[in-house]
C-alpha positions as CSV (number, residue, x, y, z in Angstrom):
1,X,-8.3,9.3,-2.1
2,X,-9.3,8.7,-5.7
3,X,-12.8,7.6,-6.6
4,X,-13.1,3.9,-7.5
5,X,-15.1,4.4,-10.7
6,X,-13.3,5.4,-13.9
7,X,-14.9,7.3,-16.7
8,X,-17.1,5.1,-19.0
9,X,-16.6,2.1,-16.8
10,X,-19.2,0.4,-14.7
11,X,-18.3,-0.7,-11.2
12,X,-19.6,-4.1,-10.2
13,X,-21.2,-4.8,-6.9
14,X,-21.1,-8.3,-5.3
15,X,-23.5,-9.0,-2.4
16,X,-22.6,-11.9,-0.1
17,X,-25.5,-13.3,2.1
18,X,-24.5,-15.9,4.8
19,X,-27.4,-18.2,5.6
20,X,-28.0,-20.8,8.3
21,X,-31.5,-22.4,8.4
22,X,-33.1,-19.3,6.9
23,X,-35.8,-21.0,4.6
24,X,-38.5,-18.6,5.8
25,X,-36.6,-15.3,5.3
26,X,-34.2,-16.1,2.3
27,X,-36.8,-15.8,-0.5
28,X,-37.8,-12.3,0.5
29,X,-34.3,-11.0,0.9
30,X,-33.2,-12.4,-2.4
31,X,-36.1,-10.8,-4.2
32,X,-35.2,-7.5,-2.7
33,X,-31.5,-7.7,-3.5
34,X,-32.1,-8.8,-7.1
35,X,-34.5,-5.8,-7.6
36,X,-31.6,-3.4,-7.1
37,X,-30.3,-3.6,-10.7
38,X,-32.0,-0.4,-11.8
39,X,-31.3,1.7,-8.7
40,X,-27.6,0.6,-8.8
41,X,-27.3,1.5,-12.5
42,X,-28.3,5.1,-11.7
43,X,-25.0,5.3,-9.8
44,X,-22.9,3.6,-12.5
45,X,-22.9,0.2,-10.8
46,X,-23.6,-3.1,-12.5
47,X,-25.0,-6.1,-10.8
48,X,-25.5,-7.1,-8.2
49,X,-23.6,-10.4,-8.3
50,X,-25.4,-12.3,-5.5
51,X,-23.6,-15.1,-3.6
52,X,-25.4,-17.0,-0.8
53,X,-23.2,-19.1,1.5
54,X,-25.3,-21.9,3.0
55,X,-23.5,-22.5,6.3
56,X,-24.5,-26.1,6.9
57,X,-28.3,-25.5,6.9
58,X,-30.5,-28.5,7.8
59,X,-33.6,-27.0,6.2
60,X,-34.5,-26.1,2.6
61,X,-32.4,-22.9,2.5
62,X,-30.0,-24.2,-0.3
63,X,-32.9,-25.6,-2.3
64,X,-34.8,-22.3,-2.2
65,X,-31.7,-20.3,-3.2
66,X,-31.1,-22.6,-6.3
67,X,-34.6,-21.7,-7.5
68,X,-33.5,-18.1,-8.1
69,X,-31.8,-17.3,-11.4
70,X,-28.6,-15.3,-11.2
71,X,-27.8,-16.3,-7.7
72,X,-24.8,-18.5,-6.8
73,X,-24.9,-20.8,-3.8
74,X,-21.9,-22.2,-1.9
75,X,-22.5,-24.9,0.7
76,X,-20.6,-25.6,3.8
77,X,-21.0,-29.3,4.7
78,X,-21.4,-28.3,8.4
79,X,-22.0,-25.1,10.3
80,X,-18.7,-23.1,10.5
81,X,-19.9,-19.8,11.8
82,X,-21.2,-16.4,10.5
83,X,-17.7,-15.0,9.9
84,X,-16.5,-18.2,8.1
85,X,-19.5,-18.0,5.8
86,X,-18.8,-14.4,5.0
87,X,-15.1,-15.1,4.3
88,X,-16.1,-17.9,1.9
89,X,-18.4,-15.6,0.0
90,X,-15.9,-12.7,0.0
91,X,-13.3,-14.9,-1.5
92,X,-15.6,-15.9,-4.4
93,X,-16.9,-12.4,-5.1
94,X,-15.8,-10.7,-8.3
95,X,-17.0,-7.1,-7.8
96,X,-14.8,-4.0,-7.2
97,X,-17.3,-3.3,-4.4
98,X,-18.1,-6.1,-2.1
99,X,-21.2,-6.0,0.2
100,X,-22.9,-8.3,2.7
101,X,-26.0,-8.4,4.8
102,X,-27.8,-11.0,6.8
103,X,-30.4,-13.3,5.4
104,X,-33.0,-12.8,8.2
105,X,-34.7,-9.7,6.8
106,X,-33.4,-7.3,9.5
107,X,-31.4,-5.1,7.1
108,X,-32.8,-3.1,4.1
109,X,-30.9,-4.0,0.9
110,X,-32.7,-1.0,-0.7
111,X,-30.1,1.2,1.0
112,X,-27.2,-0.4,-0.8
113,X,-27.1,2.3,-3.5
114,X,-26.6,4.9,-0.8
115,X,-23.8,2.9,0.8
116,X,-22.2,2.3,-2.6
117,X,-22.3,6.0,-3.3
118,X,-20.1,6.6,-0.3
119,X,-17.7,3.9,-1.5
120,X,-17.5,5.4,-5.0
121,X,-16.7,8.8,-3.3
122,X,-13.6,7.2,-1.7
123,X,-14.7,5.4,1.5
124,X,-12.9,2.1,2.1
125,X,-15.6,0.7,4.4
126,X,-19.2,1.9,4.5
127,X,-21.4,0.7,7.4
128,X,-25.1,0.7,7.5
129,X,-25.6,2.2,11.0
130,X,-28.7,0.9,12.9
131,X,-27.9,3.3,15.8
132,X,-28.0,6.5,13.7
133,X,-31.6,6.5,12.7
134,X,-35.0,6.5,14.4
135,X,-36.5,3.4,12.7
136,X,-35.1,0.6,14.7
137,X,-36.8,-2.5,16.1
138,X,-33.6,-3.8,17.8
139,X,-34.4,-5.6,21.0
140,X,-33.4,-3.7,24.2
141,X,-30.8,-6.3,25.3
142,X,-29.1,-6.3,21.9
143,X,-29.2,-2.5,21.8
144,X,-27.5,-2.2,25.2
145,X,-24.9,-4.8,24.1
146,X,-24.2,-2.9,20.9
147,X,-23.7,0.4,22.8
148,X,-21.3,-1.4,25.2
149,X,-19.3,-3.1,22.5
150,X,-19.2,0.0,20.3
151,X,-18.0,2.0,23.3
152,X,-15.2,-0.6,23.8
153,X,-14.2,-0.4,20.1
154,X,-14.2,3.4,20.4
155,X,-12.0,3.2,23.5
156,X,-9.6,0.8,22.0
157,X,-9.5,2.6,18.6
158,X,-9.6,6.2,19.8
159,X,-12.3,7.0,17.2
160,X,-16.0,7.4,17.4
161,X,-18.1,4.8,15.6
162,X,-21.9,4.5,16.3
163,X,-22.5,0.9,15.2
164,X,-19.5,-1.4,15.2
165,X,-21.4,-4.6,14.8
166,X,-23.7,-3.8,11.9
167,X,-24.1,-6.7,9.5
168,X,-24.8,-4.5,6.4
169,X,-21.6,-3.2,4.8
170,X,-19.9,-2.2,1.6
171,X,-16.2,-2.6,1.2
172,X,-13.8,-1.6,-1.5
173,X,-12.1,-4.8,-2.7
174,X,-8.7,-3.3,-2.6
175,X,-9.2,-2.6,1.2
176,X,-10.1,-6.2,2.1
177,X,-6.6,-7.5,2.6
178,X,-5.9,-4.9,5.2
179,X,-9.0,-6.0,7.2
180,X,-7.8,-9.6,7.6
181,X,-7.5,-11.8,9.6
182,X,-11.1,-11.9,10.7
183,X,-12.8,-14.3,13.1
184,X,-15.2,-17.1,12.1
185,X,-18.0,-16.2,14.6
186,X,-20.5,-13.4,15.1
187,X,-17.7,-11.2,16.3
188,X,-16.6,-10.8,12.6
189,X,-18.2,-7.3,12.2
190,X,-16.8,-5.5,15.3
191,X,-13.3,-6.8,14.6
192,X,-13.6,-5.6,11.0
193,X,-14.6,-2.2,12.4
194,X,-11.7,-2.1,14.8
195,X,-9.2,-3.2,12.2
196,X,-10.4,-0.6,9.8
197,X,-9.8,2.1,12.4
198,X,-6.3,0.9,13.3
199,X,-5.4,0.4,9.6
200,X,-6.3,4.0,9.0
201,X,-9.0,3.1,6.4
202,X,-11.7,5.6,5.6
203,X,-14.8,4.5,7.4
204,X,-18.2,6.1,6.8
205,X,-21.6,5.3,8.4
206,X,-24.9,5.6,6.7
207,X,-28.1,5.6,8.8
208,X,-30.4,2.6,8.0
209,X,-33.6,1.3,9.5
210,X,-33.6,-2.0,11.3
211,X,-36.4,-4.6,11.6
212,X,-36.9,-7.6,13.9
213,X,-35.6,-10.8,12.2
214,X,-37.7,-13.5,10.6
215,X,-37.2,-16.7,12.5
216,X,-35.1,-17.5,15.6
217,X,-32.0,-15.6,16.4
218,X,-28.6,-17.4,16.5
219,X,-27.1,-14.9,18.9
220,X,-26.4,-16.0,22.5
221,X,-26.2,-12.9,24.6
222,X,-23.7,-14.1,27.3
223,X,-21.6,-16.4,25.2
224,X,-21.3,-14.2,22.2
225,X,-21.0,-11.1,24.3
226,X,-17.9,-12.5,26.1
227,X,-16.5,-13.5,22.8
228,X,-17.1,-10.0,21.4
229,X,-15.3,-8.3,24.3
230,X,-12.4,-10.8,24.3
231,X,-11.8,-10.5,20.6
232,X,-12.0,-6.7,20.6
233,X,-9.4,-6.4,23.4
234,X,-7.0,-9.0,21.7
235,X,-7.3,-7.2,18.4
236,X,-6.5,-3.9,20.0
237,X,-3.5,-5.4,21.7
238,X,-2.1,-6.4,18.3
239,X,-2.1,-2.8,17.2
240,X,-1.6,-0.5,20.2
241,X,-1.1,-2.6,23.3
242,X,-0.4,0.4,25.6
243,X,-4.0,1.6,24.9
244,X,-5.4,-1.3,26.9
245,X,-2.6,-2.3,29.2
246,X,-1.6,1.3,29.9
247,X,-5.2,2.3,30.9
248,X,-5.3,-0.5,33.4
249,X,-1.8,0.4,34.6
250,X,-2.7,4.1,35.0
251,X,-5.8,3.1,37.1
252,X,-3.5,1.0,39.4
253,X,-1.1,3.9,39.8
254,X,-3.8,6.4,40.6
255,X,-5.3,4.0,43.1
256,X,-2.0,3.6,44.8
257,X,-1.4,7.3,45.0
258,X,-4.8,8.0,46.5
259,X,-4.3,5.3,49.2
260,X,-0.8,6.5,49.8
261,X,-1.9,10.1,50.3
262,X,-4.5,8.9,52.7
263,X,-1.9,6.9,54.7
264,X,0.5,9.9,54.8
265,X,-2.4,12.1,56.0
266,X,-3.2,9.7,58.8
267,X,0.5,9.5,59.8
268,X,0.8,13.3,60.0
269,X,-2.2,13.3,62.3
270,X,-0.3,11.0,64.7
271,X,-1.9,7.6,63.7
272,X,0.7,4.9,63.9
273,X,-1.5,1.8,64.0
274,X,-4.1,0.6,61.6
275,X,-7.0,-1.8,61.8
276,X,-7.9,-4.6,59.3
277,X,-9.2,-2.2,56.7
278,X,-6.1,0.0,57.0
279,X,-3.9,-3.0,56.5
280,X,-5.9,-4.1,53.5
281,X,-5.7,-0.6,52.0
282,X,-1.9,-0.6,52.5
283,X,-1.6,-4.0,50.8
284,X,-3.8,-2.8,48.0
285,X,-1.7,0.3,47.4
286,X,1.5,-1.8,47.2
287,X,0.1,-4.3,44.8
288,X,-1.7,-1.7,42.7
289,X,1.3,0.6,42.4
290,X,3.7,-2.2,41.3
291,X,1.2,-3.9,39.1
292,X,0.1,-0.5,37.6
293,X,3.7,0.5,36.6
294,X,4.3,-3.1,35.3
295,X,1.2,-3.1,33.1
296,X,2.0,0.4,31.7
297,X,5.6,-0.6,31.0
298,X,4.5,-3.9,29.5
299,X,2.1,-2.0,27.2
300,X,4.7,0.4,26.1
301,X,7.2,-2.4,25.5
302,X,4.6,-4.3,23.4
303,X,4.1,-1.2,21.3
304,X,7.8,-1.5,20.3
305,X,7.3,-5.2,19.5
306,X,4.3,-4.4,17.3
307,X,6.4,-1.7,15.6
308,X,9.2,-4.2,15.0
309,X,7.0,-6.9,13.5
310,X,4.9,-4.5,11.4
311,X,7.9,-2.4,10.5
312,X,5.9,0.8,11.3
313,X,6.5,3.6,13.7
314,X,5.4,3.2,17.3
315,X,1.7,4.0,17.6
316,X,0.6,7.2,19.4
317,X,-0.1,5.3,22.6
318,X,-2.4,5.6,25.5
319,X,-4.2,8.9,24.8
320,X,-4.2,8.7,21.0
321,X,-1.9,11.7,20.6
322,X,1.5,12.7,22.1
323,X,1.3,14.5,25.4
324,X,5.0,15.3,25.5
325,X,7.6,16.3,22.9
326,X,9.6,13.3,23.9
327,X,7.6,10.0,24.4
328,X,7.1,9.2,28.1
329,X,8.8,5.8,27.9
330,X,12.1,7.5,26.8
331,X,12.3,8.8,30.3
332,X,11.9,5.4,32.0
333,X,15.7,5.0,32.4
334,X,16.5,8.0,34.5
335,X,13.1,8.1,36.2
336,X,13.6,4.4,37.3
337,X,17.0,5.2,38.7
338,X,15.7,8.2,40.5
339,X,12.7,6.3,42.0
340,X,14.8,3.3,43.0
341,X,17.5,5.5,44.7
342,X,14.8,7.3,46.5
343,X,13.4,4.0,47.8
344,X,16.9,2.9,48.9
345,X,17.4,6.3,50.7
346,X,14.1,6.0,52.4
347,X,14.9,2.4,53.5
348,X,18.3,3.7,54.8
349,X,16.5,6.4,56.8
350,X,14.1,3.9,58.3
351,X,17.0,1.6,59.2
352,X,18.9,4.5,60.9
353,X,15.8,5.5,62.9
354,X,15.3,1.9,63.9
355,X,18.8,1.6,65.1
356,X,18.3,4.8,67.2
357,X,15.4,3.2,69.0
358,X,12.3,4.0,66.9
359,X,9.6,1.3,67.2
360,X,8.5,-0.6,64.1
361,X,5.0,0.9,64.6
362,X,6.5,4.3,63.7
363,X,8.5,2.9,60.8
364,X,6.2,0.6,58.9
365,X,4.9,3.2,56.5
366,X,8.5,4.2,55.5
367,X,9.4,0.6,54.9
368,X,6.3,-0.1,52.8
369,X,7.0,3.1,50.8
370,X,10.6,2.2,50.2
371,X,9.7,-1.3,49.0
372,X,7.2,0.2,46.6
373,X,9.7,2.7,45.2
374,X,12.5,0.2,44.8
375,X,10.2,-2.3,42.9
376,X,8.8,0.5,40.7
377,X,12.3,1.8,39.9
378,X,13.5,-1.7,38.9
379,X,10.5,-2.2,36.6
380,X,11.1,1.2,34.9
381,X,14.8,0.5,34.3
382,X,14.1,-3.0,33.0
383,X,11.4,-1.7,30.6
384,X,13.7,1.1,29.4
385,X,16.4,-1.4,28.5
386,X,14.0,-3.6,26.7
387,X,12.5,-0.7,24.7
388,X,15.9,0.7,23.8
389,X,16.9,-2.8,22.5
390,X,13.7,-3.1,20.5
391,X,14.1,0.4,19.1
392,X,17.6,-0.4,18.0
393,X,16.4,-3.6,16.3
394,X,13.6,-1.7,14.6
395,X,16.0,1.0,13.3
396,X,18.4,-1.7,12.1
397,X,15.5,-3.3,10.1
398,X,14.6,0.0,8.5
399,X,18.2,0.8,7.7
400,X,18.8,-2.6,6.2
401,X,15.6,-2.3,4.1
402,X,16.6,1.1,2.9
403,X,20.1,-0.1,2.0
404,X,18.7,-3.0,0.0
405,X,16.2,-0.7,-1.9
406,X,19.0,1.7,-2.6
407,X,21.3,-1.1,-3.8
408,X,18.6,-2.6,-6.1
409,X,18.0,0.9,-7.6
């Protein structure tokens, strides 16, 4: 990737600061940001252009900001959310590098030159990582939450990030369109991190210290935590659905296999009747097996839909890299037929044994197994037909697009 800065040309940095009732903290943070002119100039960066977005404050935040020369203020008539305020500021920013940080004094603006240096070297998104250094006053509850949500982002994106929710970042302007759409709430930052990963952008983390905020926090642990998790999963589904759905499906299949092996072992030992827990386990295996295959197939099918709408190749899938030379879902057709026929054969054997006088107590496991195999086989064949159709539609779109480009040339 080519560096952003051209010879003999200064790169401009814009800093967006969202603020909601931050009259106590905003003067100090503005003074610290405005004092960066000289340190930034050493890296060939002009500015900073400072934009404060007052997100419906009911205190003197906007009045205090207006007292600072060289600072622009944009007011929302009512509180619209952290992400909404950032999007308003980012839309008004003029710099080739666009940065943001919170107004509460938790993040060190003095580290912006180091973050900008990484952006000038080619990084699309530079995150000030609170989890990479030793100087952190982050409350324990928030630290635990950040570890959990960062782990979820890493799981969904198949890439290691240490601090997915940091509110201090520098973004190359040309990369911004690929990060949208972004939410209006506090989940703005983890979704930006996840989109950057899935879009293949260059993401770099720079360790920063973190201090306890000035004033009262707006974060609500339970409400915002649930929103974080939900938005991370939904965003991941829009890029690589089989990563989330396939993982759940695989867990269901494994559970069904473990229970099935246990039941077969009991049957081989002469056990033909089960108590309440055995019946519950049998029911669980049947549901988990069918649901697991259905979820895995649904995720794989959704991957083809994503490919069709984005006009991009199918993503790498559940494990982030191909496990087989031919993708697993390409085998769903013959595998489904084989599994379904096996289920029918097993049902036929059970019926024949029943007609020869075997009691149901000796046949129930065969009947349950045959039902499971038939349902799984049907699901695999249906999914294979759907994916073949979607693949054909995708290939048709690509051929049409190539023909149009060739004709226009």
